[in-house]
N, C-alpha and C positions, 0 to 999 in steps of 0.2 A: 260091638267092637271086636267080637271074636271072629276069627276066620270061619267062613261057612262050612268048610270041610271038617272042622273040629267041633261043630255044634252037636249036642245030643239029638237023637232022632225026634224027640218031642219038640225041641226048640226049632229044628229044621222045618218041621211041618207048620209050626206057628209062623215062621218067617215066610214060608211059601204062600200061606193063606193071606198074610198081610200084603205081600207084593202082588198077589193076584187081584186083590181088591183095589189097588191104586196103581195105574200104569205109570204115572209120573214118578212115584216112589221107586218103582221097578227100574225105570230108566236112570234115575239118580243113583241108585245102588250100583248099577252096571258101570256108570262113569266113575264113581268113587273107587270101585274095585279095580278098574283099569288103571286109574291114576296110582293107586296103592301098589299095583304090580310094577308100574314104571319106576316108582320110588324105591321099592325094595330090590328090584333086579337091575337097577341102573340102566334103564332103557329110555333115556332122554331123547333119542332119535325118533321115537314114536309120538312125541309131544304135538307136532303139527297135526297129525291125523286125529289125535285125541281131541284137540281144540275144535277141529272141523266137526267131529261127531257131536260134541257138546253144543256147538252153535246150531246144529240141525234140530236139536230138541228144544222144546219151549220150557226151559228151566231157568228162570231169572236169577236165582241164587248162584247157580253155577256159571251163568254168563258174567256175573260180577266178579267171580273168582278168576275166570279166564281173562277178563279185562286186566286184572291185576297182574296175571302172569305175563300178558303180552307187553306190559309196560317195560319189562326188562327180560325179554325172551331169551337173549343170549345167556344171561346169568342163570336163569331157571334151567335152561337146557344143560348148561355145564354142571349145575348142581344135581341134576337127575342123571348125569352120565359119568362124571368123574368120581373116583373112589375116595377122594379127600374130603374131609369135613372140618369145619371150624368150630365144632361143638365144644371142644376142650377149651379153646380160647374164650368163647362166649361164656363158659362157666366161670372162668377166672375173672372176667370183666364183671359178671354179675356179683361174684363174691366181694370184689373190691368196692363196687358201688354200694353193697349192703353195709360194709364197714364204714364207708364215708357217711351214709345216712345215719348210722348209729352215733356218729359224733356230732350230729345236728349241724354240720357245716361250720363248726367253731374252730376246727383244727386246720392247720395248713398242710402243705404237701409233706413236710418233713415228718410230722407225726403220723400221717397216713402211711408213709413209706415204712416207718418203724413198725407199725401195726401189721402191715402186710408181711414184712420180713419175719417178724416174730411168730406170726400165725402159721407160717409154713414150715 
């Protein structure tokens, strides 16, 4: 999970030997790194080229991932391009759902509302 440029020399050599022994893993690593670069640098315009490169390799697990991306390609491209994120909203929704689960479904909306307001 560490960026390859920040690995210690011993770890970098181990990684190089593992990737040299398995060409499929080497290809998979390259595709994952390219996708990570698109994700962190907001380069969603490169997604179609990345999908073509993945399709060219025989990597069934990545093909399944690409199929999922293609189901809503416009939304994925926007998510990889635009600087906005719904992460904060998703965090609040997750917190409210946890509060609701803690009440075992016995409380109505009014009690849930009070708990949410008092918790913040």
